[in-house]
C-alpha positions in Angstrom: 90.1 119.8 150.8 88.8 117.9 147.7 85.6 115.9 148.2 85.5 112.7 146.2 82.5 110.7 145.2 82.7 107.3 143.6 81.0 103.9 143.7 82.6 100.5 144.5 81.5 97.2 143.1 82.2 94.8 146.0 81.0 91.8 143.9 83.6 92.5 141.2 86.8 90.4 140.8 88.6 93.8 140.4 90.3 94.6 143.7 88.8 97.4 145.7 92.1 99.3 146.0 92.3 99.3 142.2 88.7 100.5 141.8 89.5 103.4 144.1 92.8 104.3 142.4 91.3 104.2 139.0 88.3 106.4 139.9 90.6 109.0 141.6 92.8 108.9 138.5 89.8 109.5 136.3 88.8 112.5 138.4 92.3 113.9 137.9 92.3 113.3 134.2 88.9 114.9 133.8 90.1 118.0 135.7 87.7 117.4 138.6 90.8 117.3 140.8 93.2 120.0 139.7 96.9 120.2 140.3 97.4 121.4 143.9 94.2 119.9 145.2 94.5 118.1 148.6 92.9 114.7 149.3 91.3 113.8 152.5 93.6 111.7 154.7 93.6 107.9 154.2 91.8 107.2 157.5 88.9 109.6 156.6 88.6 108.2 153.1 88.7 104.6 154.3 86.0 105.3 156.9 83.8 107.1 154.3 83.8 104.2 151.8 83.8 101.4 154.3 87.3 100.2 153.5 90.3 99.1 155.6 93.1 101.6 156.0 95.6 99.3 154.2 93.3 99.1 151.2 93.0 102.8 151.0 96.8 103.2 151.6 97.5 100.9 148.7 95.1 102.8 146.4 96.9 106.1 147.2 100.3 104.4 146.7 99.2 103.4 143.2 98.6 107.1 142.4 101.9 108.1 143.9 103.7 105.5 141.8 102.0 106.9 138.7 103.2 110.4 139.5 99.6 111.7 140.0 99.8 112.6 143.6 102.5 113.2 146.2 102.6 112.9 150.0 103.9 116.0 151.8 104.7 116.1 155.5 102.4 118.6 157.2 100.2 119.0 154.1 98.9 115.5 153.2 98.3 114.0 149.8 98.3 116.5 147.0 97.5 116.2 143.3 100.4 117.1 141.0 98.9 116.6 137.5 98.3 114.1 134.8 101.5 112.1 135.2 102.2 109.4 132.6 99.8 108.6 129.8 98.5 105.2 130.6 96.9 103.3 127.8 94.7 100.2 128.2 95.5 97.4 125.7 92.4 97.9 123.6 91.7 98.5 119.9 91.8 102.3 120.0 94.0 104.9 118.6 96.5 107.0 120.6 94.8 110.2 119.4 91.4 109.1 120.7 92.8 107.9 124.0 94.6 111.2 124.6 91.6 113.3 123.6 89.3 111.3 126.0 91.7 111.9 128.9 92.0 115.7 128.2 95.6 115.6 127.1 95.2 117.8 124.0 96.8 115.7 121.3 98.4 117.2 118.2 100.2 115.6 115.3 103.0 116.5 112.9 103.2 114.3 109.7 106.9 113.7 108.9 106.4 111.3 106.0 103.5 110.7 103.6 104.5 108.7 100.6 103.7 105.7 98.4 106.4 103.1 98.9 107.2 99.6 97.9 106.3 97.0 100.6 109.4 95.2 102.0 109.2 91.6 103.1 108.0 92.4 106.7 105.3 94.9 105.6 104.2 92.6 102.8 103.8 89.7 105.2 101.8 91.8 107.7 99.5 93.4 105.2 99.0 90.2 103.0 100.3 91.9 99.9 103.1 91.1 97.4 106.7 92.2 98.2 107.1 95.5 96.2 103.4 96.3 96.1 102.5 99.9 96.6 101.5 100.9 100.2 101.0 104.2 101.9 103.8 104.9 104.4 103.2 107.5 107.0 105.4 108.7 109.8 103.9 110.9 112.5 105.1 112.7 115.6 102.4 112.7 118.3 102.3 115.3 121.0 100.3 115.4 124.3 99.8 118.9 125.7 102.6 120.3 123.5 105.2 117.7 124.5 106.4 114.9 122.1 105.2 111.5 123.2 105.3 109.0 120.3 106.9 108.5 116.9 104.7 106.4 114.8 105.4 104.6 111.5 102.4 103.0 109.7 102.0 101.2 106.4 98.5 100.9 104.8 97.2 99.2 101.7 96.6 101.8 99.0 93.2 100.4 98.4 92.3 101.4 102.0 94.2 104.7 102.4 94.8 106.2 99.0 92.6 109.2 99.9 94.1 110.0 103.3 95.7 113.4 103.3 98.3 115.0 105.5 95.7 117.5 106.8 93.4 114.7 107.8 96.2 112.8 109.5 97.3 115.9 111.5 93.8 116.8 112.6 92.6 113.4 114.0 93.4 109.8 114.6 94.0 107.0 112.1 91.1 104.9 113.3 88.7 107.8 113.0 89.8 108.1 109.3 89.1 104.4 108.9 85.6 104.8 110.3 84.9 107.8 108.1 85.6 105.7 105.0 83.6 102.7 106.1 86.4 100.6 107.4 85.5 98.9 110.7 88.6 97.8 112.6 87.8 94.6 114.4 90.9 92.8 115.7 94.6 93.4 116.1 97.8 91.5 116.9 100.2 93.6 119.1 103.6 93.1 120.5 105.1 95.3 123.2 108.9 95.7 123.7 111.6 98.2 124.5 114.7 99.7 122.8 117.1 102.6 123.3 116.7 105.8 121.3 119.1 106.5 118.5 120.2 110.1 117.8 117.4 110.9 115.3 114.7 109.4 117.6 116.0 111.2 120.6 116.0 114.5 118.8 112.4 114.1 117.7 111.1 112.8 121.1 113.0 115.3 123.2 115.0 112.7 125.1 118.7 112.0 125.4 120.4 109.5 123.0 120.2 106.0 124.5 117.1 106.8 126.6 114.7 103.9 127.1 111.7 103.8 124.7 108.7 101.6 124.7 107.9 99.9 121.4 104.7 98.5 119.9 104.1 96.6 116.7 100.5 96.2 115.6 98.7 94.6 112.7 95.0 95.5 112.5 92.3 93.8 110.6 88.8 94.8 109.6 85.5 92.9 110.1 86.2 91.0 106.8 89.6 89.8 108.1 91.5 92.1 105.8 94.7 93.7 107.1 94.3 97.5 107.0 97.4 98.7 108.8 100.8 97.7 110.1 102.4 100.0 112.7 105.7 100.3 114.4 105.5 102.9 117.2 108.0 104.3 119.7 106.9 105.9 123.0 108.7 107.9 125.7 108.9 105.6 128.7 109.0 108.5 131.1 105.6 109.7 129.9 103.8 106.6 128.6 102.9 103.1 129.8 100.6 100.2 128.7 98.2 98.9 131.3 96.2 95.7 131.5 94.0 94.2 134.2 94.4 90.4 134.6 91.6 88.4 136.3 92.0 84.8 137.4 89.3 82.6 135.9 
């Protein structure tokens, strides 16, 4: 039986059930709770942390809904693995987020070319239509499985030295930092679409499968646009997550 240890901030506006579920989730992602580990029953956990049973039940249900644990008759609540990749809406790179959660990210660069900015890219990057930009297309894997197909356009003044080897060995934002570019703010739009044949083949899903989409324009601490990205994510393995607090 896995023994859990975490602290609750009862003065926080964050609900207690959410604090519990996030800390158990973090323990699973760190590997402190391995696949197959059994959790103490809800009554015991509630008693140990001074919570009501409905609060603990809701916390466990959050983990069930995310595919991290299952309830089995006669066995109890059991860890099944990492489940979906859940990404907080923050100014971080997918590579860094995956690495921090122990999901072993790898990258394959599919396109690395100087291209002419079309009207959309020019508007987002604040350059002239037809200006040279670096266009990169990458397939990102988590623990060997395809997760995201990412297109990015970067001003050549910022990214002219970025190599395929660098883009395959780390995240884009780490490259920015290594060249003295400090990303400060971003505008991001989340949506959905169905996979076409080429996208389905690369991401390992059926044609027409639901994909999450994200468009992001990122700016440095001088207000200069340093990247515009259009990304596709497998909806069965990826979700965006945000906590909303009433003020």
